[in-house]
C-alpha positions as CSV (number, residue, x, y, z in Angstrom):
1,M,146.0,78.1,92.4
2,K,143.8,76.0,89.6
3,A,142.2,74.7,91.9
4,N,140.8,77.7,93.3
5,F,140.5,78.8,89.4
6,I,137.5,76.2,88.9
7,L,136.3,77.0,91.9
8,T,136.1,80.9,90.7
9,G,134.5,79.3,87.6
10,V,132.0,77.3,88.6
11,C,130.5,79.8,91.2
12,G,130.5,82.1,88.3
13,L,128.6,79.5,86.1
14,F,126.0,79.3,89.5
15,L,125.2,82.4,90.2
16,A,124.9,83.3,85.9
17,A,121.9,80.7,86.3
18,L,120.5,82.1,88.7
19,P,118.2,84.5,86.8
20,A,117.6,82.8,84.9
21,A,116.2,79.8,86.9
22,A,114.1,82.5,88.7
23,H,112.1,83.3,85.5
24,H,109.0,81.1,84.0
25,S,107.2,80.8,81.2
26,F,103.4,81.2,80.5
27,A,102.5,78.2,80.4
28,A,104.6,76.9,84.3
29,E,101.8,79.4,86.5
30,Y,99.1,80.1,83.8
31,D,95.7,78.2,81.6
32,G,96.2,79.9,78.2
33,S,92.5,77.7,78.1
34,K,90.9,80.5,81.2
35,P,91.1,84.4,80.1
36,L,89.2,86.0,82.2
37,S,88.2,89.5,82.4
38,L,88.0,91.5,86.1
39,K,86.9,95.0,86.4
40,G,88.3,96.6,90.0
41,K,89.9,99.4,91.6
42,V,94.0,99.9,91.7
43,T,95.3,99.1,95.2
44,Q,98.6,99.1,94.6
45,V,101.3,98.8,91.5
46,E,104.6,97.1,91.9
47,W,107.0,98.4,89.5
48,V,109.8,95.5,90.3
49,N,111.7,92.6,88.3
50,P,111.3,90.0,86.8
51,H,107.7,90.7,86.1
52,S,105.7,94.2,87.5
53,W,102.5,93.6,89.4
54,I,98.6,95.0,89.5
55,H,96.7,94.5,92.5
56,I,92.7,95.6,92.1
57,D,90.0,95.2,94.6
58,V,87.4,92.9,92.4
59,T,83.7,93.3,93.5
60,G,81.9,90.3,93.9
61,E,78.2,90.0,93.4
62,D,78.0,88.9,96.9
63,G,78.9,92.8,96.7
64,K,82.3,91.3,99.1
65,A,85.7,92.1,97.9
66,V,87.9,89.7,95.9
67,S,92.0,90.8,96.3
68,W,93.4,89.9,92.5
69,S,97.8,90.0,91.5
70,C,97.9,90.8,88.1
71,E,101.4,89.8,86.5
72,T,102.8,92.5,84.2
73,A,105.2,92.5,82.0
74,P,109.0,94.0,83.7
75,P,108.9,97.8,84.7
76,N,111.4,98.4,81.5
77,G,109.1,96.1,79.2
78,L,105.6,98.8,80.6
79,Y,107.7,101.7,80.0
80,R,108.9,101.2,76.6
81,Q,105.0,100.2,76.2
82,G,104.0,104.0,77.2
83,W,103.5,102.9,80.5
84,R,104.5,104.8,83.8
85,R,105.0,105.2,87.5
86,D,102.0,107.1,87.7
87,T,99.8,105.3,84.8
88,L,97.9,104.2,87.0
89,K,97.0,105.2,90.8
90,T,95.3,103.7,93.9
91,G,91.5,104.2,93.8
92,D,90.8,103.5,89.5
93,E,89.1,101.8,88.3
94,V,90.4,99.5,85.9
95,V,89.4,96.2,83.4
96,I,92.4,93.7,83.1
97,Q,92.8,91.1,80.2
98,G,94.7,87.4,80.7
99,F,94.7,83.9,82.1
100,L,93.8,82.9,85.3
101,A,96.5,80.8,87.2
102,K,96.8,77.5,87.2
103,D,97.0,77.3,91.3
104,G,93.8,78.5,91.3
105,S,94.5,81.3,92.9
106,H,93.4,85.1,92.6
107,T,96.2,85.6,90.2
108,M,96.5,86.0,86.9
109,T,98.9,87.7,84.1
110,A,97.6,90.7,82.3
111,R,97.5,91.2,78.7
112,T,95.8,94.4,78.1
113,V,94.7,97.0,81.1
114,Q,92.1,99.6,80.0
115,T,91.5,102.7,82.2
116,A,88.6,104.3,83.2
117,D,88.2,106.6,80.5
118,G,88.8,104.0,77.6
119,K,92.6,104.2,77.5
120,K,93.7,100.1,76.6
121,L,97.9,99.8,77.1
122,F,99.0,96.5,77.1
123,A,100.6,94.8,79.9
124,G,102.2,91.3,78.8
125,S,105.1,90.6,77.1
126,A,104.7,89.4,73.1
127,T,107.1,86.6,73.6
128,D,105.7,85.1,77.1
129,G,103.9,82.0,75.3
130,A,100.2,82.9,76.1
131,P,97.5,83.0,73.7
132,Q,97.5,85.8,71.6
133,S,93.5,85.7,70.6
134,Q,90.8,84.3,73.1
135,K,87.9,85.8,74.4
136,P,87.9,86.8,77.9
137,D,84.9,85.5,80.8
138,E,84.2,88.7,82.7
139,K,84.2,88.5,86.2
């Protein structure tokens, strides 16, 4: 009986720690010294935990489209900042500002999203560790 109680407690602690292990800090994934601004068309928006994602195609100077994944705050955080599931639709033109991923992939953390009509939305978390004011490089 005592062994079952201890085993249950250990398993409970392990399961409680899983969400914390799955979450990452800004500094672990993104480079605060590499601000970035991307202009492109929305291809997909994923309202998922622990972070939502905006996928866009950015047309380069050579005319070829490059797909980018832009990590945002979780759905609840976006909702509290005025976002709704229909705020962005496939095909919408957006400008996303944020910071480049350290791994060199076409991934960034999004701080702000500006829609074609000029509306600017905060997409990050105020406590994610990202630098607050740097001028991004335009892509």
